[in-house]
N, C-alpha and C positions, 0 to 999 in steps of 0.2 A: 635448352627448348625455351622460348618465348612462354612466359604466363599470358593467357588472356586478360585485359583489364576493362572496366567500365568504362564507355567513352564518353560518359558525365557521371560527376561525382555522385555517390550514391549517399542519403541520408539515412541515420541511424534509425531514428523517429521522424517522420516528415510531416510536419505542421504547416508548412507551405502546401502541400495537397489540398490538406484537410481545407485550410483558407479559401482555395481555389474552388473547391466543392462545395463551400457556402455559400459563395458566391459572394452579394453584396448585403444579404442577410446581418451578416455582423456591423458593418458600417451604419444598417439603418439602426439597428438595436441600439449601438454607441450614440447615434444622433438623437436617440429620444431622449436618452438619460441626458444628454447636453442641453435638449431644448428643456425639460422640465426642472434641471439643476439642484435636483435633490440626490447629492454625490453620496451622502453617509445614510444608509437605512433607507432607500428610498423605494418605492412601491415595486420594482422588480426583486428585491432582495426575497419580500415575502412572498412573491408570485414565484420564485425559485424555489422557495421553500416548500410550496405546497406541490411542485412539480417532482421534486425529489422523492418527496413523502409519497406521492402516489406513485412514482416508478417502481420505490420498492418495496412498498407496504408497511414501513414504519408508520405509527402513530403522528411522531413529530420529526420534523427536519428543521435543525438550527444550523444556520451557517455561521463560519467565523474566518478569521484571518488565513491561516493557515491549517494543514495536518499536524502539524505538532502543538499548535495553541488548541487544536477540538481534545488530542489527548489529554492537555493539562486543564482543559477545562473540567473534563469527567473527574479526573482524580483530584482535583480541588473541590469538586462537589462531593466526593467521595470521601473526603477527609482524610487522604493520606499523610501521615507524617511520620516523624522519627520512630525506629525501630519497628515498620512495618515492613515487610517483605511481599515485594511483587515480581511475580514469576514471568519473565518473558525471554524469547528466544535470542539466542546471541547471534546468531546467522542473520542479520537485518539490518538496516540504516539504525544510525545512532539516534533519532530522534524517539524510538520505543522508549530506551534506557533513558535517556535525557529527561523524559516527561517525568518520569519516575522522582529520579533524584533531586530536581527542583525543588521537592518537598519534603526533602531528607528522609524519604523513605530510601528502601535496601532494593534496587533491582539485582535479583536472583535468577543467572543466566541456564538456558536450560538448552538441551541439545535440539535438533531437528531430526526428520524421517529424510533421508538421503532420495527418496522418488517423489516427494512432494516440494521439499524445501521447509515445511513447516513443521510447528512445533512436535516433538515427540510426547507423547502421553505417558510411558515410562520413566522419561527424562523427568517430567514434570512431579512425578509421583517421588521421585528421588529427589528432587529439589525443595519440596517441602519439607523433605527429613531433614535434610540440609541446614536447610533456614529454622527449622526447630531445635535442633541441636546448637545452633549460634546463639539461639536465643530470641532469635526474631519472633513478630507476632505475625502468622501467614494471612495475610487479607484477601489479595487478590491476583487476577491473571491476566495478563496481556496478552492474547495470541494475537500473531501477524499471518496476515493471508499474502506469503509471497507470490511474486511474481505474476499474481491473479488468480489464484485458485484458492479457496476455502480451507482453514484448516481443519483439521478431523475432530469436529464439534461434538460429535457424540462423546467419544471418550474424553475430550475434555471437561465437557461439562458433566459426564458421570463421577471426574476427580472433584471437581469444584464442589458440586454436590456433596458430597462425602466429607469433606474439608470443608465447608461452608464459608467459598470464596466467590467472591462476585469475578463476572468475567467480561471484560472489555475487550472488544474486536477491533484490531488495528487493520482497517480495509482500505490503506491508503493506498492499494494496487489492486484492489478487488472489487471495489465498485463495480455493480452490474452482473455478478456474478451468483450462482447460486448453489447450495448445500442442502441435499435430499428434500428440494422442494420449499426450502425456505431461504428467501432471499437474503443475499449480504444486505446489511443495514436492520435485521428483523431478528438478530443472532446476538445472544446476551444481555447484559442489564443495559449495555450502550454499544455505538460503533462509533469510530473516529475515520475520516476519509480526508484526502486529500486533494486538491483541485490545481495543484501545480503542471505545469504546460505539459508535459511530457507524460502525465497521468493518461489512463485511456480516457477520462472525463477531465480536461484542464480546462483553466481559463489562460489568462493572456498576462498573468500573474502570480501571485499567490491567492490562497484560497482553500477552505475546509469547512468541514462539516460535520456535525453530531446527529446520531439517529438514536431514538429511543422510544418506549411506548410507555414510560412512565411519566404521569403528571407532576408529582412532586419534583423528578429529578428534574424537566426541563424549566421548570420555574425556578428552580435555583439556578441552571446554566443561563438562562435568557437575562438574568441579573449579574451574574459574574462575567458575562460577556461584556459588560457595557459598566465597567468598575465595579462592581455588587451594588449596583444603584435598587432602590425601592422604587418607589411610585413615581420620583422623579429623579432627575440626574444630582441634586443636590443632598438627597437622604439614602445615604450608602449604609445597606443592609449588612454587608459583609464586604472583604476584601477581594478584589477582583482582577482583570484585566481588564485593555483594551483590545476587544479581540472581535472586531466588527469586518464582515465582507463587505469591500465597498463596492456600490450599485454599479460602477460600469462591470466589474467581474461578475456580478449577479446577470446582467443582462447579454454577457457575453456566454456566459454556461447556459442559459436560456436557448440560446440558439442552438449551441452544441450537443444539448441534452435532445433535440428533437430529431436529430438523427444518429444519436448515441446507438439506439439497439442494430440501428443497419450496420454499424461500424463494430459492433462485436461479433455480428454474423462474419464480417469479413475479416476480423481476427481470427477466429475460427478456423476458417476454411484455409487461411495461410498457415496456421498450425498445423493443420492436416496434413497439408502438403508437404511441411517439414517433414512431422514425424514419418510418413509413409516413406521417404527417402533418406532420411538419415538414420534410421533406426539400425541399420547394420553397421556405421561405422562410427556410432557415437551415443553415448546413454542420452536418451533424448528422454524430456520430460512425460511424467504422467498424471492425468487427472483420474482422480477417485471415481468410484463407480458412484450415480447417480450424483456428484458434483458438476459444475461447470464453470470454467476460468475465462476471464476476460483478456486474458495474456498480455498483462503490463508488459512483459517482457516474454522472449521466449529464450531460455537459457538450456544450453547442453552442458556435457560434462566430459572430460577430455584426459586422458591420462596427464599427470602434474607435469611430465617432462617434455608433455607435447604442446601444451598451452602456449608457452610466449612464441614457439616457432609456428604455430597455428594463426595467433594475433598477427604477428607480423606478415606472413602469407597472405594471409586474408586483404590486409592492410596494402600490400605491394597490387593487389587486382582491384584495388579501388572500394572494398568490404569492410565499412567500421562494426568494428566488434565494441562489447565494454563487459568490464569483471563487476558484477555483482555479487559478493562482495571479497574483496580480496585478503580482508580480516576480520576474523569476528569480533565480536565487542569484547567478549573475555579475553582477547590478546591487545587492544588497546589502549593506551597510555592512558586516559580519561577512566576506564572501568577495569581494569586488571586487578584493582583492589577489591573488587564485589566478589560475592560467591557464585560457584558454579555449582550444578547439579551432581550429586555423586560423587563420583570419583573424575569427573572431567567430561570434556564434551567433544569425543574422538570424532564422530560426523562432521559438525562444524569444523573443526579442523582441517579434516582431510578434503570435502568437499570445496573450500576457499580457494584451494590450490588446482580444482580442476575444472572450477563453473565458466564459462564463457557463453555471454550473452548476442544473438545474431538481430539485423535488423528485424524491426517487427511493428508495423503500423497498417490500418486497414486500407491502405492505398499502396501497398507494396505488390507490384504488379507481377502476374506471374512468368514472365520473362527474364525480371530481376529476381525472382525466387530460384528458377531454374538455373541463373548464374550463379547464385550462391551455393545452391545444391554441389554445383559441378564442382565449384573451387575447393569446397569442404572435402568432396571424395578427392579430389588430386591431391590434397595438401595432407590428408589421413590414410589413405589407401596406398 
């Protein structure tokens, strides 16, 4: 029996359709920057920071070079170093743990909830016990809002309060989402996000931002972002880095931010249709009550022995898929020597073999969604 295939290639994340929808507004924004020539820290950078702050409700938004540097800037400002333990999930991208290790601190890997893919509070509690047993000083938590949904912050914040830990929210995939009336960017001591092109709000290169309500913290972050400078660039108060967002990327992000709320609504409609049609054949993602997701990825779980065949079958039909993430951090060469919470991370180990992500973007047409849904049913049923 012949399998129906797409008559044109399908994009996993279709930035070309977004570019078309934006029309020539991005071109005009770029031309304005070329006209004034302030390519570094030009006026669009401050305009974007104000717009981002207004959008999410944080007192301050500080743009920077990328999402990893956003994490690093915050950790530098917090003064993490040797013998400090910082807790983060293992089921995430390497940048979260990488930033901890930059400063000689120890990432302690924590398990995740199998429904939300986010940090499990019970495992965090176990991880704190593990760190103390190893003689490490527990100082902070980096939660990760994986695939677009905020973590369970009520539970995580309670643990942080009990153990006097700071909380940094890694919102590289969740900017635009909310948790029980609190918008991402306003949770924890600080929030880091990424504007990598494939993110829900992405630029045309690398970019990131830090959000905080802390006056003292933002003053330090502004200094660290530009080599640790004081009142001028030849008076350095601290060791910093070159972490600025360039003006062209800020101009592009301003145009994308204007349609961002609309795009979030479109993503939600795609996710709802997926969930309604796939719930009976795969383990579909669940959003917590009183939370929203921006659906950076739409990730289902299937039996481990079916996943490779499913991916191959969908590829043959012209449907791209991706695996986020095939190997948890605690099993990767660079990180396997670091501690894990309790007696291991069984959920992270298991779901890494089960997850598969489907095409997800605001411009995915209903006909394409129906084709994907039908293909999944044909492959799995």
